[in-house]
C-alpha positions in Angstrom: 49.5 114.7 100.1 50.0 111.5 98.2 52.1 108.6 99.5 55.1 109.5 97.3 55.3 113.1 98.5 58.0 112.4 101.1 60.5 111.6 98.3 59.5 114.8 96.5 59.8 116.9 99.6 63.4 115.8 100.0 64.1 116.5 96.3 62.5 120.0 96.6 64.9 120.8 99.5 67.8 120.2 97.1 66.2 121.4 93.9 69.1 123.5 92.7 71.5 120.5 92.8 69.2 118.2 90.8 70.0 117.2 87.2 67.6 118.0 84.4 65.8 114.6 84.5 65.1 114.8 88.2 64.0 118.5 87.9 61.5 117.5 85.2 60.1 114.7 87.4 59.8 117.0 90.4 58.2 119.7 88.3 55.6 117.2 87.0 54.8 116.1 90.5 54.5 119.7 91.8 52.1 120.5 88.9 49.8 117.7 90.1 50.2 118.0 93.9 48.8 121.1 95.7 50.7 120.3 98.9 54.1 120.0 97.2 53.3 123.1 95.1 52.8 125.0 98.4 56.0 123.6 99.8 57.9 124.6 96.7 56.5 128.1 96.9 57.4 128.3 100.6 60.9 127.2 100.0 61.3 129.7 97.2 60.1 132.5 99.4 62.3 131.4 102.2 65.3 131.3 99.9 64.5 134.8 98.7 64.2 136.2 102.3 67.4 134.5 103.4 69.3 135.7 100.4 68.1 139.3 101.0 69.0 139.2 104.7 72.2 137.1 104.8 73.4 136.9 101.2 76.5 139.0 102.0 77.4 137.1 105.2 80.4 134.8 105.0 81.6 132.5 107.7 85.2 133.0 108.8 87.6 130.2 107.8 88.3 129.4 111.4 84.6 128.6 112.0 84.5 126.4 108.8 87.6 124.5 110.0 86.1 123.9 113.5 82.7 122.8 112.1 84.5 120.6 109.5 86.6 119.0 112.2 83.5 118.1 114.3 81.7 116.7 111.2 84.5 114.6 109.9 84.9 111.2 111.6 88.0 110.7 113.8 90.7 108.7 112.1 91.0 105.1 113.3 93.6 104.5 115.9 97.0 103.6 114.5 97.8 99.9 115.0 100.5 99.1 117.5 103.5 97.2 116.2 103.6 95.2 119.4 100.4 93.5 118.4 102.0 92.4 115.1 105.1 91.1 116.8 102.9 89.1 119.2 101.1 87.7 116.2 104.5 86.7 114.8 105.5 85.1 118.0 102.2 83.1 118.1 102.6 82.0 114.6 106.2 81.0 115.2 105.0 78.8 118.1 102.4 77.3 115.7 105.2 76.6 113.2 107.3 74.9 115.9 104.4 72.8 117.0 103.6 71.9 113.3 107.2 70.8 112.9 107.0 68.7 116.1 103.8 67.1 115.0 105.2 66.4 111.5 108.3 64.8 113.1 106.1 62.7 115.5 103.6 61.4 112.9 106.0 60.8 110.0 106.2 57.1 109.3 109.6 55.6 110.1 110.3 54.6 106.5 110.4 58.4 105.6 113.7 59.8 106.8 113.2 63.4 107.8 116.4 65.3 108.1 117.0 68.3 110.3 117.2 70.4 107.1 113.7 69.3 106.1 112.3 70.1 109.5 114.1 73.5 109.6 112.8 74.2 106.1 109.2 73.4 107.0 109.4 75.4 110.2 110.9 78.3 108.3 108.1 78.1 105.7 105.5 78.1 108.6 107.3 81.1 110.2 107.3 83.0 106.9 103.6 82.2 106.6 103.0 83.5 110.1 105.0 86.7 109.3 102.9 87.2 106.2 99.7 86.8 108.2 101.0 89.1 111.0 101.9 91.8 108.4 98.5 91.3 106.6 96.8 91.7 110.0 98.7 94.9 110.7 97.9 96.3 107.3 94.2 95.4 107.7 94.1 97.4 111.0 95.7 100.3 109.2 93.0 100.6 106.6 
């Protein structure tokens, strides 16, 4: 067997599903490689025997459902709303701290009114809410 036979062995196993270009490439390799030609012949014979023996057998829908359920990955856990509200509370605390720091470090010649502080705290809180909702949405996906 040549070093590239592993790829062709996998392609031979799914030969019926290959497009025309891939089939031509596999056929060309099988024509040059005795080991792959033997494998192709064995797979063809195996398919014939299995079709003759089990061609009329169909799995019941309940079995297909059970196997499908085991093969499909479990859905991710649903995010808890409490986590998003805790995020909101944390960002609200950050907004209040930012307002306090702004008030403390503002030079005396700039007159900050309560309205300006409330507006900046509100902007920070809305930003925190947006981040909390974004975080909740990211956990959903």
